C-alpha positions, -999 to +999 in steps of 0.1 A: -487+293-188-517+271-193-532+239-180-555+217-202-577+187-196-566+158-218-587+132-236-582+109-206-598+134-182-565+143-165-550+178-161-517+186-179-497+217-171-488+243-164-471+245-198-461+273-222-482+285-251-457+269-275-463+235-259-501+239-263-495+248-300-474+217-304-503+196-289-527+212-314-504+204-343-501+168-330-539+167-328-538+161-290-559+192-285-586+208-305-612+236-303-632+219-276-603+210-253-608+226-219-580+250-209-573+277-183-545+302-178-522+298-148-529+330-129-521+341-094-556+329-085-554+296-103-580+280-081-605+306-092-597+305-129-624+291-151-620+263-177-628+275-212-627+259-247-593+262-263-610+277-294-620+308-274-584+319-268-572+341-297-535+332-292-542+297-305-565+305-334-537+303-360-526+269-349-562+256-347-570+269-382-539+254-396-545+220-381-583+219-383-592+241-413-628+251-413-651+231-436-679+255-447-714+240-449-729+240-484-759+226-502-739+194-508-727+192-472-749+173-448-760+192-416-738+168-395-706+180-413-713+216-405-710+208-368-747+213-358-755+176-353-725+157-340-723+121-328-720+132-292-738+156-269-725+188-252-711+167-223-690+146-247-712+115-244-716+094-275-750+094-291-750+059-307-777+062-333-765+096-345-729+084-348-741+053-366-761+072-391-732+096-397-709+066-404-733+055-431-731+090-447-693+088-446-694+053-462-718+063-490-699+095-498-667+075-502-681+042-512-659+033-542-627+042-524-636+025-492-647-006-510-614-007-528-594-004-495-616-031-479-610-054-508-572-048-506-574-055-469-593-088-474-570-098-503-538-091-482-551-110-452-563-140-474-530-141-492-510-141-459-532-168-443-527-190-474-490-194-466-484-230-456-477-237-419-471-201-408-498-182-425-521-180-395-493-168-372-481-142-397-516-129-403-521-124-366-488-106-363-496-081-391-532-076-382-524-046-360-505-029-388-533-035-413-559-022-388-537+009-382-537+015-420-575+012-421-576+037-392-555+062-411-578+059-442-610+064-422-597+092-401-584+110-432-619+107-448-636+118-416-614+150-416-618+156-453-581+150-458-566+132-488-559+095-485-545+069-509-552+032-514-517+023-503-522+041-470-536+007-459-499-003-455-488+028-436-490+010-403-460-011-413-438+020-412-456+039-384-455+024-349-454-012-362-443-026-328-470-007-308-496-018-333-485-054-331-485-054-293-517-034-290-535-058-313-521-090-297-526-079-261-562-066-266-572-098-283-555-120-257-570-102-228-605-103-244-601-140-252-591-148-216-621-128-204-644-147-227-630-181-218-632-177-180-663-156-178-682-141-207-690-106-192-653-095-186-645-105-222-674-084-236-662-055-213-626-056-225-637-060-262-655-027-260-631-010-237-601-016-259-619-007-292-600+025-298-565+012-290-554+010-326-568+044-337-551+060-307-518+045-314-518+056-351-534+090-346-520+102-313-486+085-317-490+067-284-472+035-272-495+004-270-498+004-232-508+041-229-532+037-258-549+007-242-552+025-209-566+057-225-591+037-246-603+018-215-605+049-193-624+069-220-648+041-229-655+030-193-671+064-186-697+057-214-693+020-218-729+012-226-732+039-253-700+026-269-713-010-267-746+000-284-726+018-312-703-012-318-733-035-318-750-014-344-718-013-365-714-051-364-751-060-366-750-068-404-720-091-398-738-108-369-770-112-389-752-126-419-731-150-397-763-162-380-780-168-413-751-188-427-749-208-395-785-219-396-789-222-433 
């Protein structure tokens, strides 16, 4: 029997080895997940990375196949310079630079997906009378599709242009509710007091990716995103600020031009 520490910082278990393998296959656990065996002296048992236990190597290699570094593979991809430190804290500048590398390596495909996203949203919004409402209702599904595309490229997995619409068949209701509720809570926070709105905008940033990638319901995903981000809120805020900086600068330029 085993106990692990989940992405939300809580302990789960004791569970069987088969259950741990299921969590690996579902991508709810990886090489770095902390785990310990349930022994007679459980309080004295030490936490160890899941990847150190040989009984789970087959499941890990199947779900997370190794990507050998090569002359064409940046150092970051070989695992020696990740976007977070050994304590799991985000390093905003490193993560931001890695995102640019990902973008440049997949530029034609990601531009095509982004263009399809924009065209779909624009077409829906142009529907007389109900366009704005419909666009709001499907925004979560489209964002979920974008998450699928980017997560696949990050993991060096194949993805297609039409994966943008995968959110309409996968967890549509949770994506809808997650999108609407996070926007509503953020809007209320901004209207009544600016700082709570900024906090919620950052805290709920990973709701949609968690729904689509971890197959969570919208409420659980919102809670997990908030809990995970709150522990390193400022680092996440800096990362998102860097990510949206071109948009902010362009909007400012257009406003004052």
